[in-house]
C-alpha positions in Angstrom: 46.0 1.7 -73.0 47.3 3.6 -69.9 49.8 6.3 -70.5 52.2 7.5 -67.9 51.9 11.1 -67.0 54.8 13.3 -68.2 55.6 16.2 -65.9 58.1 18.9 -66.9 59.9 19.7 -63.6 62.2 22.8 -63.3 64.3 24.1 -60.6 64.4 27.9 -59.9 64.6 30.5 -57.2 61.3 32.2 -56.3 60.6 35.3 -54.3 58.4 35.1 -51.1 54.8 36.0 -52.0 52.4 37.8 -49.5 49.2 36.0 -48.9 45.9 36.4 -46.9 45.1 33.0 -45.4 43.3 30.9 -42.8 45.6 28.6 -40.9 44.7 25.1 -39.7 46.1 21.8 -38.6 44.3 18.9 -40.3 44.6 15.3 -41.4 44.9 14.3 -45.0 41.4 12.8 -44.6 39.8 15.9 -43.1 41.5 18.5 -45.4 39.4 18.0 -48.5 36.3 19.1 -46.5 38.1 22.0 -44.8 39.8 23.9 -47.6 36.5 25.3 -49.2 35.2 27.0 -46.1 38.7 28.3 -45.3 39.0 29.8 -48.8 35.5 31.3 -48.5 36.5 33.1 -45.3 39.5 34.7 -47.1 37.4 35.8 -50.1 34.7 37.2 -47.8 37.4 39.3 -46.0 38.9 40.5 -49.3 35.5 41.5 -50.7 34.3 43.3 -47.6 37.1 44.3 -45.3 40.5 44.3 -47.0 42.4 47.6 -47.0 42.3 49.3 -50.4 44.9 47.9 -52.8 45.5 44.8 -50.9 44.1 42.4 -53.5 45.5 42.8 -57.0 44.2 39.8 -59.0 45.9 37.2 -56.9 45.4 33.5 -57.3 44.1 31.0 -54.7 46.9 29.2 -52.9 47.3 26.2 -50.6 50.5 25.9 -48.5 51.3 22.6 -46.8 54.0 23.4 -44.2 54.6 19.7 -43.3 53.2 16.2 -43.4 50.7 16.7 -40.5 49.5 18.7 -42.5 49.7 22.2 -41.1 48.1 24.2 -43.9 47.4 27.7 -45.0 44.6 28.3 -47.5 44.1 31.7 -49.1 44.9 34.2 -51.8 48.0 36.0 -53.1 47.8 39.7 -52.1 50.0 42.7 -52.6 51.3 43.2 -49.0 50.7 42.7 -45.3 47.6 43.7 -43.3 46.2 43.5 -39.8 44.5 40.1 -38.9 40.7 40.0 -39.3 39.1 37.1 -37.5 40.7 33.9 -38.7 42.2 35.7 -41.8 45.9 36.5 -41.2 48.8 37.8 -43.3 51.3 35.2 -44.3 53.9 34.5 -47.1 54.5 31.7 -49.5 58.2 30.7 -49.0 60.9 32.0 -51.2 64.1 30.3 -52.3 65.1 27.2 -54.3 62.2 25.2 -55.5 61.3 22.3 -57.8 58.1 23.2 -59.7 55.8 21.7 -62.3 52.4 22.7 -63.7 49.5 20.3 -63.1 47.1 20.2 -66.0 43.9 18.2 -65.9 41.5 16.9 -63.3 42.3 18.3 -59.8 41.7 14.9 -58.3 45.0 13.9 -60.0 47.2 16.7 -58.5 48.8 14.2 -56.2 50.4 12.6 -59.3 52.1 15.9 -60.1 53.3 16.3 -56.5 54.8 12.7 -56.7 56.5 13.5 -60.0 58.1 16.6 -58.6 59.4 14.6 -55.5 60.7 11.7 -57.6 62.4 14.0 -60.1 64.0 16.0 -57.3 65.4 13.0 -55.6 66.6 11.4 -58.9 68.4 14.7 -59.7 70.2 15.0 -56.4 68.0 17.5 -54.7 66.7 17.2 -51.1 63.2 18.3 -50.3 62.9 20.8 -47.5 59.3 20.0 -46.5 57.1 22.9 -47.4 55.2 22.7 -50.6 52.4 24.7 -52.1 50.0 25.1 -55.0 49.0 28.3 -56.9 45.8 27.9 -58.8 45.6 29.5 -62.2 42.5 31.0 -63.9 39.8 28.5 -64.9 39.6 27.4 -68.5 36.0 28.4 -69.5 35.5 25.6 -72.0 36.8 22.7 -69.8 36.2 24.1 -66.3 39.7 22.9 -65.4 42.6 25.1 -64.5 46.3 24.7 -64.3 47.9 24.5 -60.9 51.6 25.3 -60.3 53.0 22.9 -57.8 56.1 24.0 -55.8 58.4 22.0 -53.4 61.0 23.8 -51.3 64.5 22.4 -51.8 67.4 22.3 -49.4 70.0 24.7 -50.8 73.3 23.0 -51.5 
């Protein structure tokens, strides 16, 4: 028997979060092959070249600026820094968002994104376009991790 996924969506205001990222324009078909090397570049920078104190246990992030998608893949950091190769300082958006936590196989994260969009529209909110994911710490037993999904909303 198939069960529909239940997603608990909330609306809140979030603060902008500094990030270290690699920026790219992709297609939805290309992106799954691109994000790993992009994230590796950021982690290489953080391990070898980052200014002292820049990284403070941040999580991996993926920001989708639009439907192209123009993407930023990287890590939460504690502040700004000078660009190093393809790694640049950026910021996750702040403001009004609809958010939910994706739990389970990462291949099903699209279901959580759809649930947030459907819930937002059903509750009278307009999506602003940018959306992002913040990846939690892995669960040692399962190898899965929770991913917080955010969609920017148009403020009323």
